C-alpha positions in Angstrom: 20.9 -1.1 6.4 18.6 0.3 9.1 14.9 1.1 8.6 15.7 4.8 8.9 18.3 4.6 6.2 15.9 2.7 4.0 13.3 5.5 4.2 15.6 7.9 2.3 14.9 8.1 -1.4 16.6 5.4 -3.4 19.6 6.6 -5.3 19.7 5.0 -8.8 23.2 4.4 -9.9 24.8 3.8 -13.3 21.6 5.1 -15.0 19.8 2.0 -14.1 16.2 1.8 -12.8 13.5 4.4 -12.6 14.1 8.1 -12.0 10.9 10.1 -12.3 9.2 13.2 -11.1 5.6 13.0 -12.4 3.9 16.3 -12.7 0.4 16.1 -14.2 -1.9 19.1 -14.1 -5.5 18.1 -14.6 -7.0 21.5 -13.8 -8.8 20.7 -10.6 -6.1 18.3 -9.4 -2.3 18.4 -9.7 -0.1 15.4 -9.2 3.5 16.0 -8.2 5.2 12.8 -7.2 8.9 11.7 -7.3 9.6 8.1 -7.7 13.0 6.4 -7.9 13.7 2.7 -7.8 16.6 0.4 -8.6 16.3 -2.8 -10.7 14.7 -5.5 -8.6 12.8 -3.1 -6.5 9.0 -3.5 -5.9 7.5 -0.1 -5.0 3.9 0.2 -3.9 2.0 3.4 -4.4 -0.5 3.6 -1.6 -3.2 6.1 -0.8 -6.9 6.9 -0.5 -9.2 7.1 -3.4 -8.5 10.3 -5.4 -5.0 10.6 -4.1 -3.4 10.3 -7.6 -2.1 6.8 -7.6 -3.7 5.7 -10.9 -2.8 9.0 -12.5 0.8 8.3 -11.6 0.6 4.8 -13.0 -0.9 6.1 -16.3 1.8 8.7 -16.6 4.4 6.1 -16.2 2.7 4.0 -18.9 2.4 7.0 -21.3 -1.4 7.0 -21.1 -1.4 10.5 -19.5 1.1 13.2 -20.7 3.3 14.9 -18.2 2.8 18.6 -17.6 6.4 18.8 -16.2 9.1 16.9 -14.4 11.0 14.0 -15.9 10.7 10.3 -16.6 13.8 8.3 -17.1 14.2 4.5 -17.2 17.6 3.0 -17.4 19.0 6.4 -18.4 16.5 6.8 -21.3 14.0 9.6 -21.4 10.5 8.2 -21.9 8.5 11.3 -21.8 7.2 11.9 -25.4 7.5 8.2 -26.4 4.2 6.6 -27.3 3.0 3.8 -24.9 3.8 1.0 -27.4 7.4 2.2 -27.7 8.1 2.1 -24.0 9.7 -1.0 -22.3 6.8 -1.1 -20.0 4.4 -3.9 -19.1 1.0 -3.2 -17.5 -1.4 -5.4 -15.6 -4.7 -3.6 -15.4 -7.2 -4.0 -12.6 -9.7 -5.9 -14.8 -6.8 -7.6 -16.8 -8.2 -6.5 -20.2 -7.6 -10.0 -21.8 -8.7 -10.3 -25.4 -11.9 -12.4 -25.1 -11.6 -14.0 -28.5 -8.0 -15.2 -28.0 -6.9 -18.2 -26.0 -4.7 -17.8 -22.9 -1.7 -18.8 -25.1 -2.4 -16.2 -27.8 -3.2 -13.5 -25.2 0.3 -14.0 -23.9 1.9 -14.3 -27.3 0.3 -10.9 -28.3 3.0 -8.9 -26.6 6.0 -10.5 -28.3 4.2 -10.4 -31.7 3.7 -6.6 -31.3 7.5 -6.4 -30.8 8.2 -8.1 -34.0 8.6 -11.7 -32.9 7.4 -14.4 -35.3 4.2 -16.2 -34.6 5.8 -19.6 -33.8 8.5 -18.1 -31.6 5.9 -15.8 -29.8 3.7 -18.8 -29.1 6.7 -20.8 -27.8 7.6 -17.9 -25.5 4.0 -17.7 -24.4 3.9 -21.4 -23.6 7.0 -21.0 -21.4 5.4 -18.1 -19.5 2.2 -20.0 -18.9 4.3 -22.9 -17.6 5.9 -20.6 -15.1 2.5 -19.5 -14.0 1.3 -23.1 -13.6 -1.2 -22.6 -16.5 0.0 -25.1 -19.1 -3.3 -27.0 -18.9 -5.2 -23.8 -19.6 -3.2 -22.6 -22.7 -6.2 -23.2 -25.0 -8.8 -21.7 -22.8 -10.6 -18.4 -23.6 -10.7 -15.8 -20.8 -14.4 -16.6 -20.0 -13.4 -20.1 -19.1 -10.7 -18.9 -16.6 -11.1 -18.3 -12.9 -10.2 -14.8 -11.6 -6.9 -16.1 -10.3 -6.1 -17.8 -13.6 -7.0 -14.6 -15.6 -4.8 -12.6 -13.3 -1.8 -14.9 -14.0 -2.4 -14.8 -17.7 -2.4 -11.0 -17.6 0.8 -11.0 -15.6 2.4 -13.5 -18.1 1.3 -11.3 -21.0 3.0 -8.3 -19.4 6.2 -10.1 -18.6 6.5 -11.8 -22.0 7.7 -8.6 -23.5 10.6 -8.5 -20.9 9.8 -5.0 -19.7 12.2 -2.9 -17.8 9.2 -1.4 -15.8 6.2 -3.5 -14.7 3.1 -1.6 -13.7 0.3 -3.3 -11.7 -2.9 -1.4 -11.1 -4.8 -3.0 -8.2 -3.9 -6.5 -9.5 -5.8 -8.3 -6.8 -8.9 -6.1 -6.5 -11.1 -8.2 -8.8 -10.5 -11.4 -6.8 -12.6 -12.9 -4.0 -11.1 -13.1 -0.5 -10.2 -16.7 -0.7 -8.6 -16.6 -4.1 -6.8 -13.4 -3.2 -4.7 -15.2 -0.5 -3.4 -17.7 -3.0 -2.8 -15.3 -5.8 -1.1 -12.8 -3.5 1.4 -15.5 -2.5 2.0 -16.5 -6.1 2.4 -12.8 -7.2 5.0 -12.3 -4.5 7.1 -15.2 -5.9 6.9 -13.8 -9.4 7.8 -10.3 -8.3 10.8 -11.6 -6.3 12.2 -13.1 -9.6 11.6 -9.9 -11.6 14.9 -8.3 -12.3 13.6 -4.8 -13.4 11.5 -2.2 -11.6 7.9 -3.0 -10.5 5.4 -0.4 -9.4 2.2 -1.5 -7.7 -0.8 0.7 -7.2 -3.1 -0.4 -4.4 -5.3 0.9 -1.6 -5.0 -2.4 0.3 -2.3 -2.2 3.0 -1.9 -5.9 3.2 -1.2 -6.2 -0.5 1.3 -3.4 -0.2 3.0 -4.8 3.0 3.3 -8.3 1.5 4.3 -7.5 -2.1 6.5 -4.4 -1.9 10.0 -3.6 -0.7 9.2 0.1 -0.3 6.0 2.0 0.2 5.3 5.5 -1.2 2.2 7.0 0.4 0.4 9.6 -1.7 -2.3 12.0 -0.5 -3.8 14.8 -2.5 -1.3 14.3 -5.3 1.8 14.5 -3.1 4.1 12.1 -1.3 3.5 12.3 2.4 5.7 9.4 3.5 7.9 6.7 2.1 10.0 3.9 3.4 10.0 0.2 4.1 6.7 -1.4 5.2 8.0 -2.1 8.7 9.2 1.5 9.2 5.9 3.0 8.0 3.9 0.6 10.1 5.9 1.7 13.2 6.2 5.4 12.3 3.0 6.7 10.6 3.0 10.4 9.9 -0.6 11.1 8.8 -4.0 10.1 10.1 -4.6 8.1 6.9 -1.5 6.0 7.4 -2.2 5.5 11.1 -5.7 4.2 10.2 -4.3 2.1 7.5 -1.9 0.3 9.8 -4.4 0.3 12.7 -2.9 2.8 15.2 -4.1 5.7 17.2 -1.8 8.6 16.3 -1.3 12.0 17.9 1.1 14.9 17.4 2.3 17.0 20.3 5.2 18.4 22.3 7.4 16.1 24.3 9.1 17.0 27.6 10.8 13.9 29.1 8.3 11.0 29.3 5.2 13.2 28.7 3.8 14.2 25.4 1.3 17.1 25.5 -1.0 16.5 22.6 -1.9 19.4 20.4 -5.2 20.8 21.8 -5.4 17.7 24.1 -4.2 16.0 27.3 -0.8 14.5 28.1 0.3 11.0 27.2 2.9 9.3 29.3 5.5 7.3 27.2 8.6 5.2 27.9 10.7 7.3 25.5 12.5 10.4 26.9 12.2 13.1 24.2 12.0 16.8 23.8 10.3 18.8 21.1 7.7 18.0 18.4 6.8 14.3 18.3 4.3 11.7 17.2 3.0 9.2 19.7 1.1 6.1 18.6 -0.5 3.0 20.2 -2.7 0.2 18.8 -6.5 0.0 19.6 -5.8 -3.3 21.3 -3.7 -1.5 23.9 -6.7 0.4 25.2 -8.6 -1.0 28.2 -12.1 0.4 28.8 -13.9 0.7 32.2 -17.4 1.9 33.1 -16.2 3.5 36.3 -13.0 5.4 36.9 -10.4 2.7 37.8 -8.5 2.9 41.1 -5.1 1.2 41.7 -4.5 0.7 37.9 -0.9 0.4 36.8 -1.7 2.2 33.6 -0.1 5.7 33.5 -2.6 7.0 31.0 -6.3 7.6 31.9 -8.9 9.6 29.9 -12.6 10.1 30.3 -14.4 9.3 26.9 -17.7 8.8 25.4 -18.7 6.0 23.0 -19.4 7.5 19.6 -19.9 4.3 17.7 -19.3 0.6 17.6 -18.6 -1.7 14.7 -17.4 -5.3 14.1 -13.7 -5.4 13.3 -12.6 -8.9 12.4 -13.5 -11.1 15.4 -13.6 -8.1 17.8 -15.6 -4.9 18.4 -14.0 -1.6 17.6 -15.2 1.3 19.7 -14.9 4.9 18.4 -14.4 7.2 21.4 -14.6 10.9 21.7 -13.8 13.1 24.7 -10.5 14.1 26.3 -8.6 12.1 23.8 -10.4 10.8 20.7 -9.3 7.3 20.1 -10.3 3.8 18.9 -10.3 0.7 21.2 -10.6 -3.0 20.3 -12.3 -5.4 22.7 -14.0 -8.8 22.6 -17.7 -9.1 22.0 -18.0 -10.5 25.5 -16.2 -7.5 27.0 -18.3 -5.1 25.1 -21.5 -6.8 26.3 -20.3 -6.9 30.0 -19.5 -3.2 29.8 -22.9 -2.5 28.3 -21.4 -0.4 25.5 -23.5 1.7 23.2 -23.3 5.1 21.7 -23.5 7.9 24.3 -22.1 5.8 27.2 -19.3 7.3 29.3 -16.2 5.1 29.7 -12.7 5.5 31.1 -9.9 4.5 28.8 -6.5 3.4 30.1 -3.2 2.7 28.2 0.0 1.6 29.7 3.1 3.7 28.9 4.9 0.6 27.7 2.3 0.2 25.0 2.9 3.6 23.5 5.6 4.6 21.0 6.9 8.2 20.7 9.1 9.3 17.8 10.3 12.7 16.4 7.9 14.6 14.1 
């Protein structure tokens, strides 16, 4: 299946998986998001703060009532069912482990609530802790666990009820950067083995790209783009997504190999297109010069002004205004040699081969 084919909404067959249109009217904000997923799919809801991601997750869990739409899981209508009656497991951002219970009893809590006897629930909990590599911490209270261990206990607790829908609300947000790398890799393995639907809410693009099969990007309560991580990374359709994946993005009209940017200059591309298009290129494709370059092989040249500079990883990111507002990445040495500071005039060049144009 091609990336383009994968961007179309998943058709859920045989009444299996998730089929939802979540409409939640909160007065000043309305969520209207359609989500479909087949068993085994991991879907990431991605978007800026206030986009409606957490509201969507809470609606799936039954913690927020729907104002309209539908919510079906494996052919069963869930709207109207109380949260405890839904085959849904939730891992909250701060894990919400019971502080007075051991790791084992935290995990056993779910099966106990579903009618499993104490001994059997504890046996199941022990199995889940073993899968998570936490057998040695079965008797530990949450305060004795590291952030990564607590996250795995919370995941085990959610999975112990064998849910048909697993909801993860920013599951790695509470971890430090070093722990996050290890736990992200572990979580990916556990999600790969999960046979039902998983929905992950995050604002971190790396978490989404690594953990999810499909991304659903939400802005202002609406879906603005969905597809595989690779497709969205190559074909962003809003400024938010472009910034998320680290691209300069413009919309304009193409005529052959030239795209005339809306209210801006032309951009030369390798693609031969006609009509409305997007054109994108990474900040690393931009070369800056203090004087107008002569004899450059770059087909694109714009006069800009440095609006700001900030450290971006091991590089300097320059925010440029002028003929074509853009961002450029360069080394610290290059920034120093160019004498960059806010207000300085520079010339920006980009080779046509480093641009990518696609239909809007």
